Residue, then its C-alpha position, 0 to 999 in steps of 0.5 A: m500500500t505504501a509503495s503504491l502511494s509513493h508511485d502515485l504521488p507527483l515528483t517534487p521539482p528541485t528547488s532553485h538555490n539562490a547564492s549570494m555573491s560576495f567580495s572579501g578583498r580589503g581596500g588597504d591591500f588593493l591600495r598598496l598594490l596600486i601605489t607600489g605598482s604605480l611607483f614602479q612604473i616610473p623607473t621601468f618606463g611604464f612596463y611594470r604596468f603589465w605586472l600591476i594589472t596582473k596582480l590587481r586582477r588576481h586580487l579581484w578574481a580571488n576575492t570574488q565568491i559565489d556561495g563561498e567559492a572563488f574565481e581564479y585568474t591564471a594569466t601572467a604579466k609576460e603574456l600581457l607584455i608579449g601581447f603589447l609587443i605584437a600589437l606594436a608590430v601591427l600598429v607601428p607600420l600604420y603610424i609610419v605610413y600615416f607619417i609619410l602620408g602626412i609629409m606627402a600630402e601636407e596641404q590635405y593633412a586632415f584628409a590624410s589622417v582619415p584612413l588611420v582614424v578609421i583603421m584604429y576605430v575598427l581595431a578598437h572594436y576588434g581588440s575589445y572582443r579579443a581582449r574579452k576572449y583572453r580574459a574569459s579563457r584565463t578565468i577559472f571557477r570550480g576548476v572549469r575554464f571560461w572560454m569564447k568562440g566567435s570572430g573579432w572581425a564579425y563583432a567589429m562589423r556588427a559594432i560599427l553598424w550599430d554605432l552608425a545607427t546610434l549616431l543617426t538616431l541621436g542615441l535612440a538605437l543605443p539600447w538595441a545596440m547594447a542588447s545585440l552586441e552583448r547577445y553576440r558576446m554571451r552566445h559565444t561564451y562558454f563555461g566549460s561545456i555550458q553555453g552562455d546567453f543573454v536574454g535582455t532586450g533593447w526594448s526592456l532597457f529603453k523602458r527603464g532609461w528612456w527618460v534619461w536619454a530624453l533628459g540628455i537630449v533636452l540638456l544638449a539642445l538647451t546648451f546649444f541654444l544658449f551658446v548660439a544666443s550668447d553669440i548673438a547677444t551683446g553687452s552684459g547679457k553675453p557673458a551671462l548666457q555663456g556662463l549659463a550655457g556652461v552650467v547646463g553643459l555640466l549638468i549633462m554629466a549628472p544623469i550618467p551615473l544613473a544611466m550606468a546603474i540602470f544599465t548594470r541592473w539590466h545587464i546582470d539580469g539578462l546573463r545566463f549560463g544554461d539554467v543559471t540566472a543572475a539578478s542585481d539590486f545595484r542602486a544608483g546611489t552607490y554609483y553616485g557615491l563612488f562618482f563623488k568620491l572619485i571627484f573629491s579624492s582627485l581634487g584633494f590629491l591635486m591640491a596636496l600635490g600643488l601644495l607640495a610643489g609650492l613648498i619646494g619652491f618656497l624652500f628654494a627661495s628661503f635658503e637662497l638656492v637660486p644658482d649663479m649663472e655658471e650653474l644655471s644650465w644644471t639647475a634648469f635641468s634639475v627643475g625640468l626633471l622635477v617638473v617631469l616627475g611631478y607630471l608623472v606623479a600627478l598622472l599616476g596618482l589620478g590613475v590610482v584614485q580612478r582604479y580604486f573607486l571605479g575599479r575596485g569600488l565599482w567591482a565590489a559594489i556590483v558583486t555584492s549586489t548580485t544574486v545567482t540562482n540555480l548554481q547547481a546547474v553548472d555541476a554538469a559542466v566539463a572542461a572544454g575550450q583553449p586559452a585565447g591569444v594575447l593580441g586583443e589585450g595588446l591592442a587594448d593596451a596599445l590603443d589605450f581603450n582598456v577601461g577599468i582593471 
């Protein structure tokens, strides 16, 4: 009787398990890596950045966990260096040809630069896809590698066509462009034997953020109108209109963090790996907080650097360290060297601040606001795929479009 009843009862469907993501990295550890690595770039003429980037990525990957299980980043600094040198071997001949064309067509110099700009633009899209393939194939979770298929050139052509559509529609086509390109990337991304997917649509993103786009268009049009009006105006009204146009122009930047927060939630909500889904409750306030921290920290750093430069100048004047004419050339060299070092320290310092808040800070905020469902579905994943080549990362570094970490 009991056995009969057990066969008649419906099978209970397996319950989905929600796994929260977490980030355990300490800000002080990341900041020390940033500062020491940035300082080492000065005597190594910037080549230490490959080791710095590798250490930063390993820190972020290793401290990112899903249900207590961390990711692993397996790339090496040597690979990044080789990729950069390969990219230079591709780009340097292009720069030489551009230089020769500039000399031969001096009167049409601006026109001569158009082919180079177009080539760099295409390579930027190509390199961004190849860079993603590289990073995916150097990321391991539960002993299984991520990897990607797909053609960088096919992706570049898609991206160029969508850029053209976005330009012709004044940005209105951007949600559909983002959805289409991310769908291409994710459907060519695998976790072992499990294929990825992206279910977010351009329409869903447009519904979430159409008013941000409309606000940006209105502010842009108002700025243009005020600048035109200031050119026509005379007397005291002219500077007032120019100042108002500048203020309105700055306000165009205000909705950007909000738009990025909307995009982040939409993007994470659309990610899939088989039956594994993700959801985000990332808040716009978090992005605004990081944005303002970045601004005020950058201003504080520049003010401190300026005060230090002023103090050094004051000490020179106080101790009468102004040289005689015989020592003028040596002093000029020393002052020039100090100016160059100060410029490098300023650039590196701003880079540290940017990477700390918009690199680590944004990474941690996105990770901790994400929940993964049906993680047990990846238990069936088996190893597949091979590590991708390093050209994409090299192009990303050589063309300076490698945003973030």
